[in-house]
N, C-alpha and C positions, 0 to 999 in steps of 0.2 A: 616798669611801664605807666608812665603817669596817664592823668586822666584825660589831656588833651591828646596826647599819641593815641590813646584808645579810642577816641572817638574819630579821630584821623583815617585809623585802621577801618574802622567800622564804616565809614564815609568811603574809603578807595572799596571796600567789599560791593557798595551798593554801585559804585562808578564801574565795577567789572558787571555785574550781575544786569544791569540795565542794558547795553548793547546785545548780550546774549541773548535777553529774552528777545529783543528786537529783532535781531538778525537771523533768528530760529524760526520767528513769527511770519516771517516772507520765503523762509527756504520750505516750510512746511506745507506752504500753500500755491508752490510752483506750478505742480499740476496743472491744478486750478487758475492759478495766474494765467498759465500758458493758455489753457483753453478759453478763459474769457479773453483774451485780446488777440486768439485766432494766431497764435504765434509758431512757428516751426523751430527748432532747437537750433539753428541758427540764428535768426531773428530773435531767441532768449537771448545769446548771443551779443546780439547788438544793443538790448536794453540794459542788458547788465554793463554793456560798456558806458553808462549814464554812472552806475556805481563807481568802474574803473577810474573816469575820469575825475570822479569825484575825490577819489581817494587818494591819488597821485598830486592832487592839488593841496588837501590838507595835511598828507605826508609829508609832502616837499615845504611845506609852508611850518611846520608845526615847531620844528628843533630852533630854528632861527626866533618866533614868536616866543617859546619858550624861556630862552637865553633873554632875550628882552622884556619880558612881561611878567614870565614865573608861570606855575603851572597853574594856579588856580583861574585868573581870567581866561585861559586857552581853554582848560576844562569846561569852563562856564559857557562860554559861544559855543562851542564844539557839542556839546551834549546838546544844548539850548536848538543847535541845527539836525541832530539825529532827532530829537522829539517833533520837531516840524516836520520832518521829511516824513516821517509816517503817516501823517495828516494829510501830507500830498500823496502818496501812495494809493492811501486811502479814496481820495476824491477821484486818482485817474482812474481807479476802477470801476468807480460809480462811472463816468461818462464812457469808459472804454477806452481812453485816450493813452494811447503809446508813448506821445511827447513827454505827456504831464507826469507819468509813472518813471520815465527816464529823468525828468528835472527834481521828483523827488527822490531817485536813486541816487543821482547826482549830490543834491544835498545831505543824505544819509552817509556816502562816501566821505564828503567834506568834513560831516562831524565824526564818523567814525574813524577816520584816517589820522586827523590832527587831535581829535581828543585822547584818542589812544597812546600815541606817544607820550603826551602830556600827563597821564594816567601812569604811565611805567614809569615815568622819571619822577615821579610823586613815590609810587612806590618802592622805587629802588633808596630812596631817601628814608624811607621810613625802613625797610629792612638794614641799610646801612646804621640807623641812628640807633633801632633796637637789638644791632645783632642778632638778629634769629631769622630762620629760614622761612621766609612767610613768602616769597614770591609765587610758587607754586600753591599756594593756597587761593591767594588772589585769583590768580587766572584760575582757579578751579569754579570762585565763583562767577565767571564767564560761562564756563560750562555747564555749572548749575543753571546759570540764567538762560542757558541753550534748551536744557531739560525741561524746565518750567515752561517753557515757549511752545517748544514743540509739542510737549503734551497739550496745552491748550490747543496748538493746532490741529492735534489729532483728533479731540472732541470737536472743536468747529468744524473739523473735515467730515466726521463720521455723525455730526447733526445738520449738515449741509446747510451750517451756517454761511451768509455772503461773507465773501473774502473781505470787503470793504467795511463790513464792521465789525467782524475780527480784529482788523489794523486798525480801526477807530476805538475799539477798548483799548488797546497795546498802547494808542497814544496816550489815554489819561493817565494808566499805569506808568510809562516812564516820564511822565511830566511830575507825578507826584514823588517818584523816587528822586529825581533831580533836584526838585527842589528842600528835600528833606536833606540830601547828602550835602551839597555844595558850601553850606554854614560851616562845616568840621572842616574845609580845606584852608590851612594855613596861607597867606600871601608869601611872596619873595621865594618859593623854593625854585632852587633851577636858574634864578636869575645870575649871571655873570656881566660883572663891567668890562668892557673893549679893552680888547690889549692894547698896550702901549706899544708904540714904534721903538724899536730898536734892535740891534743884532741878537738880543736873547729875549726879544718879546714876542718873537714872530709865533702865530698859531699852528700847533703839530698836525701835520698832515695825517690825519687817522688812518687812511688808506694803505698807508708803508707800513702799518702796523701788522703783521703777519697772523699773530695769535687773534687779535680782533677780526680781520678779514674772514679766516677759517670760521671763526663763532658767528659772523654774519651768513656764511655759507650754511651753515648748519641750520640755522633760523630760518633762510629761505625754504630750504628743503621740507622742515619741520612745518613751517606755517602754510607752505603749499597743499600737503598733506591736511593738512586740517580744513583748509580754505577751499578745497576742493569737495571735499564731503558736504560742507556749510551747503554750496552752492549746487551743487549736483546729486548728492548722494539717493534723495528721493527719485529722481527722473533715472537716476542708474538701475534702482530696482525696477522701476515702471518699466522704462522702455527694454530695459537691458536683461532682466530676469523674470519679465511680465507680472510682476504682482501686480494688486490694485494701490491705488491712490493712498488710501490708509494703510495697508501693509507699506508702503514705501514711507509715510510718513514715521510708522512705528519703530521700523528697521533704524531712519535717523535717530531717533529718540536712544536707542541702543547705544549708537555711536556716541550722541552727547552725554549718554551715562557714564559708558567707558572712560571718556575725556575725563568727566567731575570724578569718579573715582580713582582714575591716576593722578591727578592733580592734587586732591586732598589726602591722598595716603605716600604723595611723593616726598613730603620733608622727612619722612622716616628711613626711606630708602636711601635719600641722598645722605643723611646723615651717616649713615651707617654704613654705607659702600662708596660713596664719592661720585663725583658728577661722573667721570668718563665711563664709569661701568654701568652706570644707570641710562648713561644717553644712549649709548651703544646697545642696551637691551631694550630700549624705547623704540630704537630704528630698526631692529631685526623684528620686535612684535608687528611693527606699521608694515612692515617689508612684506611680511606673511599674511596679515591682513588684506595688503592691495593686492598682491599675487592672487590670492585665491577669489577674492571677487572679481577679476579679470578674466581667469581662466576657468572657473568652477560653474559648472550650468545649472546647479542645483540650486534653487532659490534660498532654501532654508541653510545650506551651509555656507551660502555668499553672506545670508545675513548674521549666521556665527561669526564670518570672519570679521563683519563691520566690528567686532568689538575687539578683536587685535588690531584692529586700523586705529582705532580711537584709543586704547591704552598707549599704542606706538607714540601716537602725535601729541600724548596730553602733555608731557614735559619738556619737549624741544624748545619750547618759546620762553617758558619763566626761568628755565636754567639756563639759556646763553643768555638772556637779559642778564642775570645775576652777574654772571660770570663777567660779560662785557664791564661792566662797572667797575671791575676789580682787575682791569688790565693794565691801567695806569691813572695819570691825572687826568681832570675832568671829567668824572665822571658821567654828568649830564651829556654832553657830546656824544659819549662812546655806548650809553645808552639809548641815545638819542638815533644815532646812525644805525646800531644794530635792531633797535626797532621799525626803523624806515623800511631796512631789507624785509624784516619780516612781513610785513602791510602791505607792503608793493606785492609778495607773494601770495598773502591771504586773501587779499581785496582785488589785483589787476590779475595773478594766473588766470584763477579760474574761467573768466568770460574768456580768455584763448583758448580755453580746453572745449570750450562750447564750440568752436569754430573746426576744431579737430572733431569733434563728436560728431557733427553735422555729416561729414566725410566718411568716418570710419567707425563711426558708432562711439559713445561714451566709455564704454568699458577698455573697448582699444584707446581711447583718449588719455584712461590712466595710468597707461605703461608710462609716459612722461614722468607722472609724479614717483611710480616705482623708482625709475632710475633715479631720481633725485634723492627719497628716502634712503638706497641702497650708497649713496655716498655719503651718507651721514654718519653710516656704520664704523668707517672710515676716518671721517674727520674729528669722530669724538673726543680723542685727547683734547684737543683744542680748548676745551672747556673746565678744564684741569688748571686754575690760577695759582695755586699754590708754589708748583714750582718756580713760576716765574716772580711769585714774591718773595721766595728764598733767595732767587738770585739778586733781585732788585736790593734786598736788606744786604747782602754779600758787597755790592757793587757800595751802595752806602759806605758801610764800615770801612771798606778799601779806601774810599776818599777821605772819611774823617783820620783816618790812620795817616795817610799821606799830608793831609792839611797840619796835622800836631806834629 
C-alpha cells in the first residue's frame, strides 16, 4: 500500500468516525432533549422527521452527484453541513425552539445521508484497489465514534452539563476532524462519463439484478436494527425498562461497543468462514438480542441482550456493501444503490417506530425490527458473490471459444 493510499485510508477512518461521534452525541441526550423541549414520544417522532426528510434529500441526490462530480466534493459539502447542523441543534436547544432543532436535524440528515453514500463509494474503491477486506474496519470507526460520543454523553449527563454546551463542543471537534481529513481524499473517484446513445449503450436496470436486490434487502434489515438502537435505545431502557437516563446512556454505550468489536474483528471471521456464514450468524445474534429486549422484563438481562443486538447488527452494512460492488459492472452505481437502501432504513425507519411506540410502547414497536432481522437470516446467501463470479467467468470463456 503506497503512502497516498495509506493517507486516504486514514482519512476515511476519520470520515467514518465523525458522524458516529455526532449522532451518538444526540442519541445519548435524547431523554434530556425531550424534557427540555417538553415533547412526548410521538412529538419526538415528529422532531426526528426533520432528520428523515433531510436524509431522503441527501440519499436521493448523492449517487448522481458522485457520478457527476466525484466523491471528494460531495463528501466535503455534506460533512460541512453535518458540522453546521450540530451548531444549529445546539442553538435550537438554547432557545428551546422545536422548529430550529428540526432545521438542524434536517441539515444533519442531508449531510449524513449524502456524505455517507459518497464515503462508502470511496471506501469500496480503496478496498478494491488494495485487495484487502477493509470495509468492516472502516465501519468499525463509525461504531468507535458512537462509543466515544456516548461516553462523552454519559459524562455530560452525569455532570448535568447543559445539552447545548455539550453539542457545541462536539461541533468544534467535528470541524477539526473534517478539515484535517478532507485533504487526503483524491478527486475524480466515482465519476462516470455519460452513457452514449445506442442499442448496446443503455444503462442497465440494477433493480432487475436479483442478487443485488436481495443484498439491498439485507442491508435494509440490518441498518434498521442499527438505526433503531441509535435513535431509541436510551428511551427504550428509560421508558420500557424503568432505568434512569444515565443508565440508559450506558446501555447504549454497550451497544455501540459491541458494534465496534464486531466490526473490528469481522475481517478475521469473514476471511476464515466466508460471508454467508458470518452474515447468518450476525442476523441470528441480532434477532436473539432484540427478542430479549422486547420480552424480558428484567432490566439487567435486557441490558445484557443489547450486546447480542449490537454484535448482530455490526457486519450487515459493511459486508453487504462489499458484496454489492462485486455483483457486476459499474460498482459505483451498485454500491450507491445498496447504500441508499441502507441509509433509508438507518435514518428514515426509526422515526416511524416513534409513532408506533407512542401507541403501543417502544418495546412493542421493536417487533417490526425483529421481523426484518429474522428475514436477513434466510437472505444471507445473497452476499456470496464467488459463485456469481465463477458463472460469469465461465460465460466469458464460452463466449471467447465461440468467437474463435
